[in-house]
C-alpha angles and dihedrals in degrees: 000000000000122000104292099182097087132078118242135202108224131184113215118200124198134179112180135210090267087068091212097133150294131307120198121191121189107208134182107214121192127186121245116254112271095021118237101344092129135025087242092057101103134171120265119237133204122181110225099178144336136204132183121203127187119229114249107262093248092051093050090049091053093046092052091047091051094051109099090342114173089214134014131148121256088229092059093046090052093047092048091049092056095040090055089052088056092049092050089052090049090052094051091047089051090051092049091049090055094040108027112208142125116265123217098186144359127218113198121186094186128206115304110230098169133007125181107169097179124060122257132182114271130165093341095313139084113250136185113183147171135187129199116181131212122097109247093198089069091056094046093048096045097044099032089228130117115252133212112203143152095054102167105064095068090060092047090051091061095048101274129125094241089242152123099026100161094081093088089061090044090056095044094048104033114025112125134190096223107023134066111233124201114185114202121192117199106192123124087309124032119234134166139200121210117208112177117209112282091006125166116221091262090059093061119100132179142174144167115271098197133264118355111172097346100091094035091053093047092053093045089053095046098042106027104021090236127125095227145352102271109224089340092282096142094046090049090059092052135082119238113240098217095189091059092050091048092050092050093050089060090065116116095250092063091050094054118102119230141303093067137136135196141188143160088310088072103026107019132110097312093052092043092051091051091045093052092047090052091050091051090056088064102033140020092209114095089201086069090056090053091048090049093049088050090050091050090058093047094044093049089052090048091050092050091046095053095044104037113009111042095050090056098051117104123231097279138100114287128222117198106201120191129200134169133060093300089069086076093055101095094188091054092047091052091050092049091050089052090052096049104035096077089065093064143284109330126175109221119209143153122237087248087071087065095047096264113112107227091226091056099045101092093043088052089052092059091046087057093045090051089052090051092050093047089056095045093251128137120256104188127082106217095211088058100047102025092241120159091232143354113286137197103241133215141013125273122228108193121219 
C-alpha cells in the first residue's frame, strides 16, 4: 500500500453510454483521520474544477458504430482506442488550462464499447466481459502523471457485473446518520444507489434500472435530428402510449432482481428501433414516441423503487437525489415524482443542491476510485455489483 497519509489532486475522466463527450473533474481527495481504522472512515472530497467537452462529430459517429457492432475491423478498433486516449489527454489539458494546478494522479474510465455483465457460453466456456477504450499510456506520457484505468474487469473477475461503480462515491459524499439517501443517475442508462440512514458501506446496494436518456435520445435523433429532448419539451407535447410501456416492462431485464446492469446491448439502437416501430403502430405523432420513451424511463424507476428500494429503507426521511443529463428533463422529473410520491413523503433534489454538479459526479467517482487503487484499497461495493468480495480495481500506467 502506498503512503495514504497525504492529500492528492486527482483528475477523473468519464465518457458515458450516451457517447456525447468527455467530463473531467479535478478533485482534491484527503484521507480520513485516522486513515482506515473503521469501515466508516472514508476519504474527504473537494471539487476544484470541472469541464465538459463534446466529442468531435466524426468521433462520436465512430464510437456509436463500434458499440455492439456486428462487424468492425481490428485496425479501426485499435485506431479508435488510441484516438480516444489523445482526446482524453486533450480534455485534461483543457481542464488544467482553465484551472491551473499540479496533478498527482489521473483516473480514466474510458469509453464503454461493450459490456456483458453476466456470463454467456462462448467457445466451450462461460464468459462475462467488458471493454472500455482509450489508451492510458497516451495520457501518462502527455501529462507526465500516472493513470489508473480499466476499472471494471477486476470486479467481473470476482463474480461481479462490473457495474455500477459509482456507489462508493455516493456513500462517501452523501451518507447521512438520520436520513435515507437514494442517488439516481440519469445518463444513457439509469442506475440508483440506496443508502439507508446510518448505513455502513456494506449496507449500500445499487443496480441499473433500465434506460434513462438512451431511448429518448435515439428517438429525438431519428425523428427530430436533435441529440436530446431539451428540458423535456418534446415529450411534454406528446401522449404516453401506456400499452407500449406496459409491454416493455414485461421484458426479462425488468423482472430480474438486483444486482443487475445494462447498456446499449439491452437498450441501444436495436431496442430503440423496435420501440419506435411499436409506437408508430399506435400513433402517427413522433412526439408521442418521445413521451412514451420518457414514461418508460420513469415507469422502470418506479417499478424498481416499489419492488427493491422502498422495502429496504429504514424509518427515516428520504432524499431522492438525481444527477446526470436527465435531471434537466423537466417532463421526466415530473413523471418520476408521480411514480415515487405514492410510497410516502420523499424530498426530490439534484446533486447540485448538495454542491456536486450533476455533470461532474461520475468523473468525480473515477477520481475517487483511482485514489483507492493507488493506495491498494478496494473500490467496488459487493452488494452493488454482485461480487464475491471487495476488489482493488483498475490497472496503473506509470508516467
